[in-house]
PDB file of N, CA, C and O in Angstrom:
ATOM      1  N   MET A   1       0.818  -1.201  -0.114  1.00  0.00           N
ATOM      2  CA  MET A   1      -0.048   0.082   0.268  1.00  0.00           C
ATOM      3  C   MET A   1       0.918   1.352   0.273  1.00  0.00           C
ATOM      4  O   MET A   1       0.704   2.419  -0.301  1.00  0.00           O
ATOM      5  N   ASN A   2       1.738   1.096   0.844  1.00  0.00           N
ATOM      6  CA  ASN A   2       2.640   2.440   0.764  1.00  0.00           C
ATOM      7  C   ASN A   2       3.238   2.755  -0.419  1.00  0.00           C
ATOM      8  O   ASN A   2       3.395   3.959  -0.620  1.00  0.00           O
ATOM      9  N   ASN A   3       3.623   1.978  -1.272  1.00  0.00           N
ATOM     10  CA  ASN A   3       4.266   1.921  -2.558  1.00  0.00           C
ATOM     11  C   ASN A   3       3.553   2.742  -3.364  1.00  0.00           C
ATOM     12  O   ASN A   3       4.176   3.565  -4.033  1.00  0.00           O
ATOM     13  N   ILE A   4       1.961   2.667  -3.461  1.00  0.00           N
ATOM     14  CA  ILE A   4       0.923   3.362  -3.947  1.00  0.00           C
ATOM     15  C   ILE A   4       0.855   4.942  -3.710  1.00  0.00           C
ATOM     16  O   ILE A   4       0.777   5.820  -4.569  1.00  0.00           O
ATOM     17  N   LEU A   5       0.912   5.095  -2.108  1.00  0.00           N
ATOM     18  CA  LEU A   5       0.920   6.204  -1.810  1.00  0.00           C
ATOM     19  C   LEU A   5       2.308   6.923  -2.004  1.00  0.00           C
ATOM     20  O   LEU A   5       2.293   8.148  -1.890  1.00  0.00           O
ATOM     21  N   GLU A   6       3.397   6.363  -2.257  1.00  0.00           N
ATOM     22  CA  GLU A   6       4.603   7.134  -2.325  1.00  0.00           C
ATOM     23  C   GLU A   6       4.511   7.490  -4.029  1.00  0.00           C
ATOM     24  O   GLU A   6       5.056   8.483  -4.511  1.00  0.00           O
ATOM     25  N   ASN A   7       3.946   6.774  -4.607  1.00  0.00           N
ATOM     26  CA  ASN A   7       4.098   7.002  -5.940  1.00  0.00           C
ATOM     27  C   ASN A   7       2.815   8.336  -6.746  1.00  0.00           C
ATOM     28  O   ASN A   7       2.848   9.045  -7.752  1.00  0.00           O
ATOM     29  N   ILE A   8       1.849   8.116  -5.660  1.00  0.00           N
ATOM     30  CA  ILE A   8       1.059   9.468  -5.807  1.00  0.00           C
ATOM     31  C   ILE A   8       1.804  10.587  -4.975  1.00  0.00           C
ATOM     32  O   ILE A   8       1.674  11.701  -5.482  1.00  0.00           O
ATOM     33  N   ALA A   9       2.382  10.558  -4.081  1.00  0.00           N
ATOM     34  CA  ALA A   9       3.042  11.592  -3.655  1.00  0.00           C
ATOM     35  C   ALA A   9       4.061  12.203  -4.478  1.00  0.00           C
ATOM     36  O   ALA A   9       4.277  13.411  -4.390  1.00  0.00           O
ATOM     37  N   VAL A  10       4.811  11.334  -5.406  1.00  0.00           N
ATOM     38  CA  VAL A  10       5.586  11.832  -6.297  1.00  0.00           C
ATOM     39  C   VAL A  10       4.965  12.815  -7.292  1.00  0.00           C
ATOM     40  O   VAL A  10       5.279  13.970  -7.584  1.00  0.00           O
ATOM     41  N   ILE A  11       4.170  12.157  -7.644  1.00  0.00           N
ATOM     42  CA  ILE A  11       3.363  13.128  -8.802  1.00  0.00           C
ATOM     43  C   ILE A  11       2.770  14.658  -8.056  1.00  0.00           C
ATOM     44  O   ILE A  11       2.912  15.803  -8.487  1.00  0.00           O
ATOM     45  N   ILE A  12       2.254  14.313  -7.128  1.00  0.00           N
ATOM     46  CA  ILE A  12       1.699  15.754  -6.426  1.00  0.00           C
ATOM     47  C   ILE A  12       2.657  16.371  -6.242  1.00  0.00           C
ATOM     48  O   ILE A  12       2.533  17.528  -6.644  1.00  0.00           O
ATOM     49  N   LYS A  13       3.823  16.094  -5.702  1.00  0.00           N
ATOM     50  CA  LYS A  13       5.152  17.059  -5.404  1.00  0.00           C
ATOM     51  C   LYS A  13       5.427  17.294  -6.764  1.00  0.00           C
ATOM     52  O   LYS A  13       5.549  18.519  -6.785  1.00  0.00           O
ATOM     53  N   ARG A  14       5.561  16.986  -7.646  1.00  0.00           N
ATOM     54  CA  ARG A  14       6.105  17.548  -9.070  1.00  0.00           C
ATOM     55  C   ARG A  14       5.163  18.366  -9.482  1.00  0.00           C
ATOM     56  O   ARG A  14       5.633  19.470  -9.759  1.00  0.00           O
ATOM     57  N   GLU A  15       3.676  18.259  -9.686  1.00  0.00           N
ATOM     58  CA  GLU A  15       2.606  19.107 -10.202  1.00  0.00           C
ATOM     59  C   GLU A  15       2.111  20.001  -9.283  1.00  0.00           C
ATOM     60  O   GLU A  15       1.497  20.908  -9.843  1.00  0.00           O
ATOM     61  N   TYR A  16       2.151  20.116  -7.777  1.00  0.00           N
ATOM     62  CA  TYR A  16       1.590  21.104  -7.026  1.00  0.00           C
ATOM     63  C   TYR A  16       2.109  22.523  -7.479  1.00  0.00           C
ATOM     64  O   TYR A  16       1.413  23.438  -7.920  1.00  0.00           O
ATOM     65  N   PRO A  17       3.603  22.518  -7.262  1.00  0.00           N
ATOM     66  CA  PRO A  17       4.175  23.864  -7.376  1.00  0.00           C
ATOM     67  C   PRO A  17       4.226  24.545  -8.451  1.00  0.00           C
ATOM     68  O   PRO A  17       4.748  25.660  -8.461  1.00  0.00           O
ATOM     69  N   LYS A  18       3.557  23.849  -9.807  1.00  0.00           N
ATOM     70  CA  LYS A  18       3.183  24.661 -10.824  1.00  0.00           C
ATOM     71  C   LYS A  18       2.258  25.456 -10.762  1.00  0.00           C
ATOM     72  O   LYS A  18       2.206  26.443 -11.496  1.00  0.00           O
ATOM     73  N   LYS A  19       1.354  25.168  -9.868  1.00  0.00           N
ATOM     74  CA  LYS A  19       0.174  26.073  -9.369  1.00  0.00           C
ATOM     75  C   LYS A  19       0.257  26.562  -8.289  1.00  0.00           C
ATOM     76  O   LYS A  19      -0.352  27.631  -8.332  1.00  0.00           O
ATOM     77  N   PHE A  20       0.705  26.378  -7.236  1.00  0.00           N
ATOM     78  CA  PHE A  20       0.809  27.061  -6.117  1.00  0.00           C
ATOM     79  C   PHE A  20       2.132  27.364  -5.597  1.00  0.00           C
ATOM     80  O   PHE A  20       3.018  26.544  -5.838  1.00  0.00           O
ATOM     81  N   LYS A  21       2.467  28.598  -4.799  1.00  0.00           N
ATOM     82  CA  LYS A  21       3.642  28.617  -3.934  1.00  0.00           C
ATOM     83  C   LYS A  21       4.034  27.948  -2.750  1.00  0.00           C
ATOM     84  O   LYS A  21       5.165  27.608  -2.403  1.00  0.00           O
ATOM     85  N   THR A  22       2.773  27.781  -2.085  1.00  0.00           N
ATOM     86  CA  THR A  22       3.297  27.106  -0.870  1.00  0.00           C
ATOM     87  C   THR A  22       2.166  25.991  -0.472  1.00  0.00           C
ATOM     88  O   THR A  22       1.123  25.889  -1.118  1.00  0.00           O
ATOM     89  N   LYS A  23       2.405  25.350   0.404  1.00  0.00           N
ATOM     90  CA  LYS A  23       1.836  24.226   0.889  1.00  0.00           C
ATOM     91  C   LYS A  23       0.569  24.828   1.338  1.00  0.00           C
ATOM     92  O   LYS A  23      -0.409  24.198   0.937  1.00  0.00           O
ATOM     93  N   LEU A  24       0.385  25.541   1.829  1.00  0.00           N
ATOM     94  CA  LEU A  24      -0.878  26.316   2.631  1.00  0.00           C
ATOM     95  C   LEU A  24      -1.948  26.712   1.560  1.00  0.00           C
ATOM     96  O   LEU A  24      -3.131  26.422   1.736  1.00  0.00           O
ATOM     97  N   GLU A  25      -1.417  27.529   0.194  1.00  0.00           N
ATOM     98  CA  GLU A  25      -2.379  27.682  -0.911  1.00  0.00           C
ATOM     99  C   GLU A  25      -2.677  26.413  -1.554  1.00  0.00           C
ATOM    100  O   GLU A  25      -3.807  26.285  -2.026  1.00  0.00           O
ATOM    101  N   PHE A  26      -1.924  25.539  -1.641  1.00  0.00           N
ATOM    102  CA  PHE A  26      -2.313  24.071  -2.046  1.00  0.00           C
ATOM    103  C   PHE A  26      -3.519  23.512  -1.139  1.00  0.00           C
ATOM    104  O   PHE A  26      -4.615  23.071  -1.485  1.00  0.00           O
ATOM    105  N   ALA A  27      -3.012  23.659   0.005  1.00  0.00           N
ATOM    106  CA  ALA A  27      -4.123  22.944   1.042  1.00  0.00           C
ATOM    107  C   ALA A  27      -5.384  23.735   0.926  1.00  0.00           C
ATOM    108  O   ALA A  27      -6.461  23.149   0.817  1.00  0.00           O
ATOM    109  N   ALA A  28      -5.301  25.072   0.944  1.00  0.00           N
ATOM    110  CA  ALA A  28      -6.632  25.999   0.771  1.00  0.00           C
ATOM    111  C   ALA A  28      -7.449  25.582  -0.531  1.00  0.00           C
ATOM    112  O   ALA A  28      -8.660  25.366  -0.499  1.00  0.00           O
ATOM    113  N   ALA A  29      -6.724  25.497  -1.594  1.00  0.00           N
ATOM    114  CA  ALA A  29      -7.521  25.169  -3.033  1.00  0.00           C
ATOM    115  C   ALA A  29      -7.926  23.726  -2.956  1.00  0.00           C
ATOM    116  O   ALA A  29      -8.948  23.364  -3.539  1.00  0.00           O
ATOM    117  N   ALA A  30      -7.312  23.017  -2.387  1.00  0.00           N
ATOM    118  CA  ALA A  30      -8.148  21.457  -2.141  1.00  0.00           C
ATOM    119  C   ALA A  30      -8.956  21.590  -1.033  1.00  0.00           C
ATOM    120  O   ALA A  30      -9.425  20.490  -0.742  1.00  0.00           O
ATOM    121  N   ASP A  31      -9.343  22.518  -0.245  1.00  0.00           N
ATOM    122  CA  ASP A  31     -10.336  22.609   0.909  1.00  0.00           C
ATOM    123  C   ASP A  31      -9.647  21.369   2.095  1.00  0.00           C
ATOM    124  O   ASP A  31     -10.570  20.746   2.620  1.00  0.00           O
ATOM    125  N   VAL A  32      -8.666  21.053   2.443  1.00  0.00           N
ATOM    126  CA  VAL A  32      -7.815  20.523   3.172  1.00  0.00           C
ATOM    127  C   VAL A  32      -6.720  21.217   4.300  1.00  0.00           C
ATOM    128  O   VAL A  32      -6.104  22.254   4.054  1.00  0.00           O
ATOM    129  N   GLU A  33      -6.610  20.539   5.428  1.00  0.00           N
ATOM    130  CA  GLU A  33      -5.834  21.028   6.110  1.00  0.00           C
ATOM    131  C   GLU A  33      -4.406  21.074   5.545  1.00  0.00           C
ATOM    132  O   GLU A  33      -4.168  20.321   4.600  1.00  0.00           O
ATOM    133  N   GLU A  34      -3.203  22.047   6.115  1.00  0.00           N
ATOM    134  CA  GLU A  34      -2.191  22.136   5.427  1.00  0.00           C
ATOM    135  C   GLU A  34      -1.515  20.492   6.021  1.00  0.00           C
ATOM    136  O   GLU A  34      -1.047  19.667   5.237  1.00  0.00           O
ATOM    137  N   THR A  35      -1.580  20.322   7.229  1.00  0.00           N
ATOM    138  CA  THR A  35      -1.125  19.188   7.759  1.00  0.00           C
ATOM    139  C   THR A  35      -1.434  17.966   6.678  1.00  0.00           C
ATOM    140  O   THR A  35      -0.526  17.205   6.343  1.00  0.00           O
ATOM    141  N   THR A  36      -2.447  17.868   6.286  1.00  0.00           N
ATOM    142  CA  THR A  36      -2.685  16.745   5.479  1.00  0.00           C
ATOM    143  C   THR A  36      -2.178  16.636   4.485  1.00  0.00           C
ATOM    144  O   THR A  36      -1.845  15.537   4.042  1.00  0.00           O
ATOM    145  N   ILE A  37      -1.949  17.966   3.755  1.00  0.00           N
ATOM    146  CA  ILE A  37      -1.026  17.758   2.529  1.00  0.00           C
ATOM    147  C   ILE A  37       0.148  17.344   2.802  1.00  0.00           C
ATOM    148  O   ILE A  37       0.847  16.660   2.054  1.00  0.00           O
ATOM    149  N   ARG A  38       0.453  17.762   3.966  1.00  0.00           N
ATOM    150  CA  ARG A  38       2.092  17.337   4.451  1.00  0.00           C
ATOM    151  C   ARG A  38       2.407  16.183   4.294  1.00  0.00           C
ATOM    152  O   ARG A  38       3.426  15.801   3.718  1.00  0.00           O
ATOM    153  N   ARG A  39       1.184  15.190   5.015  1.00  0.00           N
ATOM    154  CA  ARG A  39       1.297  13.606   5.129  1.00  0.00           C
ATOM    155  C   ARG A  39       1.311  13.120   3.876  1.00  0.00           C
ATOM    156  O   ARG A  39       2.177  12.332   3.496  1.00  0.00           O
ATOM    157  N   VAL A  40       0.318  13.564   3.106  1.00  0.00           N
ATOM    158  CA  VAL A  40       0.000  13.102   1.377  1.00  0.00           C
ATOM    159  C   VAL A  40       1.452  13.353   0.700  1.00  0.00           C
ATOM    160  O   VAL A  40       1.861  12.343   0.127  1.00  0.00           O
ATOM    161  N   LEU A  41       2.110  14.197   0.650  1.00  0.00           N
ATOM    162  CA  LEU A  41       3.781  14.522   0.266  1.00  0.00           C
ATOM    163  C   LEU A  41       4.702  13.726   0.738  1.00  0.00           C
ATOM    164  O   LEU A  41       5.772  13.519   0.166  1.00  0.00           O
ATOM    165  N   LYS A  42       4.328  13.182   1.898  1.00  0.00           N
ATOM    166  CA  LYS A  42       5.296  12.162   2.434  1.00  0.00           C
ATOM    167  C   LYS A  42       4.910  10.911   2.480  1.00  0.00           C
ATOM    168  O   LYS A  42       5.503   9.990   3.043  1.00  0.00           O
ATOM    169  N   GLY A  43       3.673  10.849   1.745  1.00  0.00           N
ATOM    170  CA  GLY A  43       3.278   9.261   1.584  1.00  0.00           C
ATOM    171  C   GLY A  43       2.989   8.544   2.787  1.00  0.00           C
ATOM    172  O   GLY A  43       3.295   7.375   3.021  1.00  0.00           O
ATOM    173  N   GLU A  44       2.379   9.335   3.525  1.00  0.00           N
ATOM    174  CA  GLU A  44       2.122   8.780   5.095  1.00  0.00           C
ATOM    175  C   GLU A  44       0.640   9.197   5.007  1.00  0.00           C
ATOM    176  O   GLU A  44       0.218   9.179   6.163  1.00  0.00           O
ATOM    177  N   GLN A  45      -0.306   9.551   4.189  1.00  0.00           N
ATOM    178  CA  GLN A  45      -2.021   9.689   4.209  1.00  0.00           C
ATOM    179  C   GLN A  45      -2.658   8.819   3.511  1.00  0.00           C
ATOM    180  O   GLN A  45      -2.583   8.799   2.282  1.00  0.00           O
ATOM    181  N   ASN A  46      -3.412   7.935   4.243  1.00  0.00           N
ATOM    182  CA  ASN A  46      -4.208   7.333   3.289  1.00  0.00           C
ATOM    183  C   ASN A  46      -5.001   8.142   2.823  1.00  0.00           C
ATOM    184  O   ASN A  46      -5.516   9.030   3.503  1.00  0.00           O
ATOM    185  N   LEU A  47      -5.266   7.926   1.350  1.00  0.00           N
ATOM    186  CA  LEU A  47      -6.265   8.716   0.630  1.00  0.00           C
ATOM    187  C   LEU A  47      -7.669   8.201   0.118  1.00  0.00           C
ATOM    188  O   LEU A  47      -7.809   7.467  -0.860  1.00  0.00           O
ATOM    189  N   SER A  48      -8.703   8.694   0.922  1.00  0.00           N
ATOM    190  CA  SER A  48      -9.971   8.540   0.373  1.00  0.00           C
ATOM    191  C   SER A  48     -10.155   8.884  -1.128  1.00  0.00           C
ATOM    192  O   SER A  48      -9.268   9.574  -1.630  1.00  0.00           O
ATOM    193  N   ILE A  49     -11.435   8.400  -2.093  1.00  0.00           N
ATOM    194  CA  ILE A  49     -11.189   8.989  -3.291  1.00  0.00           C
ATOM    195  C   ILE A  49     -11.564  10.133  -3.300  1.00  0.00           C
ATOM    196  O   ILE A  49     -11.194  10.887  -4.200  1.00  0.00           O
ATOM    197  N   LYS A  50     -12.486  10.597  -2.186  1.00  0.00           N
ATOM    198  CA  LYS A  50     -12.826  12.153  -2.053  1.00  0.00           C
ATOM    199  C   LYS A  50     -11.561  12.875  -1.685  1.00  0.00           C
ATOM    200  O   LYS A  50     -11.281  13.667  -2.585  1.00  0.00           O
ATOM    201  N   LEU A  51     -10.699  12.901  -0.710  1.00  0.00           N
ATOM    202  CA  LEU A  51      -9.435  13.694  -0.954  1.00  0.00           C
ATOM    203  C   LEU A  51      -8.715  13.529  -1.991  1.00  0.00           C
ATOM    204  O   LEU A  51      -8.125  14.503  -2.458  1.00  0.00           O
ATOM    205  N   LEU A  52      -8.610  12.347  -2.544  1.00  0.00           N
ATOM    206  CA  LEU A  52      -7.622  12.328  -3.596  1.00  0.00           C
ATOM    207  C   LEU A  52      -8.493  13.412  -4.842  1.00  0.00           C
ATOM    208  O   LEU A  52      -7.849  14.365  -5.281  1.00  0.00           O
ATOM    209  N   GLN A  53      -9.536  13.249  -5.201  1.00  0.00           N
ATOM    210  CA  GLN A  53     -10.268  13.871  -6.072  1.00  0.00           C
ATOM    211  C   GLN A  53      -9.995  15.488  -5.573  1.00  0.00           C
ATOM    212  O   GLN A  53      -9.402  16.169  -6.411  1.00  0.00           O
ATOM    213  N   GLN A  54     -10.283  16.017  -4.582  1.00  0.00           N
ATOM    214  CA  GLN A  54      -9.996  17.302  -3.988  1.00  0.00           C
ATOM    215  C   GLN A  54      -8.459  17.719  -4.348  1.00  0.00           C
ATOM    216  O   GLN A  54      -8.249  18.885  -4.681  1.00  0.00           O
ATOM    217  N   ILE A  55      -7.618  16.990  -4.301  1.00  0.00           N
ATOM    218  CA  ILE A  55      -6.459  17.400  -4.343  1.00  0.00           C
ATOM    219  C   ILE A  55      -6.157  17.154  -6.330  1.00  0.00           C
ATOM    220  O   ILE A  55      -5.362  17.909  -6.890  1.00  0.00           O
ATOM    221  N   CYS A  56      -6.663  16.403  -6.878  1.00  0.00           N
ATOM    222  CA  CYS A  56      -6.471  16.136  -8.302  1.00  0.00           C
ATOM    223  C   CYS A  56      -7.295  17.659  -8.988  1.00  0.00           C
ATOM    224  O   CYS A  56      -6.878  18.345  -9.922  1.00  0.00           O
ATOM    225  N   ASN A  57      -8.517  17.862  -8.196  1.00  0.00           N
ATOM    226  CA  ASN A  57      -8.979  19.051  -8.381  1.00  0.00           C
ATOM    227  C   ASN A  57      -8.206  20.402  -8.405  1.00  0.00           C
ATOM    228  O   ASN A  57      -8.232  21.203  -9.339  1.00  0.00           O
ATOM    229  N   ALA A  58      -7.475  20.545  -7.175  1.00  0.00           N
ATOM    230  CA  ALA A  58      -6.620  21.625  -7.052  1.00  0.00           C
ATOM    231  C   ALA A  58      -5.694  21.829  -7.809  1.00  0.00           C
ATOM    232  O   ALA A  58      -5.328  22.999  -7.912  1.00  0.00           O
ATOM    233  N   ILE A  59      -4.979  20.769  -8.613  1.00  0.00           N
ATOM    234  CA  ILE A  59      -4.002  20.618  -9.279  1.00  0.00           C
ATOM    235  C   ILE A  59      -4.148  20.425 -10.717  1.00  0.00           C
ATOM    236  O   ILE A  59      -3.281  20.236 -11.571  1.00  0.00           O
ATOM    237  N   ASP A  60      -5.411  20.509 -10.815  1.00  0.00           N
ATOM    238  CA  ASP A  60      -5.668  20.330 -12.688  1.00  0.00           C
ATOM    239  C   ASP A  60      -5.173  18.990 -13.228  1.00  0.00           C
ATOM    240  O   ASP A  60      -4.609  18.894 -14.317  1.00  0.00           O
ATOM    241  N   ILE A  61      -5.427  17.898 -12.361  1.00  0.00           N
ATOM    242  CA  ILE A  61      -4.997  16.919 -13.048  1.00  0.00           C
ATOM    243  C   ILE A  61      -6.346  15.711 -12.894  1.00  0.00           C
ATOM    244  O   ILE A  61      -6.908  15.648 -11.801  1.00  0.00           O
ATOM    245  N   LYS A  62      -6.742  14.914 -13.877  1.00  0.00           N
ATOM    246  CA  LYS A  62      -7.961  13.874 -13.687  1.00  0.00           C
ATOM    247  C   LYS A  62      -7.527  12.868 -12.800  1.00  0.00           C
ATOM    248  O   LYS A  62      -6.345  12.596 -12.593  1.00  0.00           O
ATOM    249  N   LEU A  63      -8.373  12.392 -12.348  1.00  0.00           N
ATOM    250  CA  LEU A  63      -8.018  11.574 -11.317  1.00  0.00           C
ATOM    251  C   LEU A  63      -7.769   9.902 -12.095  1.00  0.00           C
ATOM    252  O   LEU A  63      -7.114   8.976 -11.616  1.00  0.00           O
ATOM    253  N   SER A  64      -8.373   9.916 -13.148  1.00  0.00           N
ATOM    254  CA  SER A  64      -7.926   8.764 -14.168  1.00  0.00           C
ATOM    255  C   SER A  64      -6.412   9.178 -14.599  1.00  0.00           C
ATOM    256  O   SER A  64      -5.511   8.358 -14.425  1.00  0.00           O
ATOM    257  N   ASP A  65      -6.203  10.142 -15.024  1.00  0.00           N
ATOM    258  CA  ASP A  65      -4.627  10.293 -15.508  1.00  0.00           C
ATOM    259  C   ASP A  65      -3.636   9.707 -14.363  1.00  0.00           C
ATOM    260  O   ASP A  65      -2.730   8.886 -14.507  1.00  0.00           O
ATOM    261  N   LEU A  66      -4.035  10.314 -13.278  1.00  0.00           N
ATOM    262  CA  LEU A  66      -3.028  10.134 -12.011  1.00  0.00           C
ATOM    263  C   LEU A  66      -3.375   8.477 -11.888  1.00  0.00           C
ATOM    264  O   LEU A  66      -2.287   7.917 -11.759  1.00  0.00           O
ATOM    265  N   PHE A  67      -4.036   7.875 -11.883  1.00  0.00           N
ATOM    266  CA  PHE A  67      -4.066   6.243 -11.863  1.00  0.00           C
ATOM    267  C   PHE A  67      -3.259   5.927 -12.893  1.00  0.00           C
ATOM    268  O   PHE A  67      -2.204   5.370 -12.590  1.00  0.00           O
ATOM    269  N   LYS A  68      -3.481   6.139 -14.052  1.00  0.00           N
ATOM    270  CA  LYS A  68      -2.904   5.904 -15.225  1.00  0.00           C
ATOM    271  C   LYS A  68      -1.237   6.176 -15.016  1.00  0.00           C
ATOM    272  O   LYS A  68      -0.431   5.376 -15.492  1.00  0.00           O
ATOM    273  N   GLU A  69      -0.888   7.125 -14.420  1.00  0.00           N
ATOM    274  CA  GLU A  69       0.676   7.317 -14.301  1.00  0.00           C
ATOM    275  C   GLU A  69       1.279   6.428 -13.512  1.00  0.00           C
ATOM    276  O   GLU A  69       2.414   6.032 -13.775  1.00  0.00           O
ATOM    277  N   ILE A  70       0.416   5.891 -12.164  1.00  0.00           N
ATOM    278  CA  ILE A  70       0.963   4.918 -11.270  1.00  0.00           C
ATOM    279  C   ILE A  70       0.654   3.572 -11.556  1.00  0.00           C
ATOM    280  O   ILE A  70       0.690   2.640 -10.752  1.00  0.00           O
ATOM    281  N   GLY A  71       0.305   3.520 -12.908  1.00  0.00           N
ATOM    282  CA  GLY A  71       0.042   2.279 -13.419  1.00  0.00           C
ATOM    283  C   GLY A  71      -1.184   1.243 -13.159  1.00  0.00           C
ATOM    284  O   GLY A  71      -1.149   0.034 -13.385  1.00  0.00           O
ATOM    285  N   TYR A  72      -2.398   2.069 -12.576  1.00  0.00           N
ATOM    286  CA  TYR A  72      -3.361   1.212 -12.539  1.00  0.00           C
ATOM    287  C   TYR A  72      -4.664   1.975 -13.358  1.00  0.00           C
ATOM    288  O   TYR A  72      -5.740   1.391 -13.485  1.00  0.00           O
TER     289      TYR A  72
END
């Protein structure tokens, strides 16, 4: 499971700075706490589909594209 979380984290780490200057801005856009974003970026946060969709919406990535990129 952690491998999936780490792979998702790599993509999010790559994409969020293209749109946001800080993790706080990113968290606000995703409508989650900054601590949640920090855990996601470390691959430590289990992700519900809802949370993952909020994050994908904030960084303008389709959920299906994210899954394709990690091989699912």
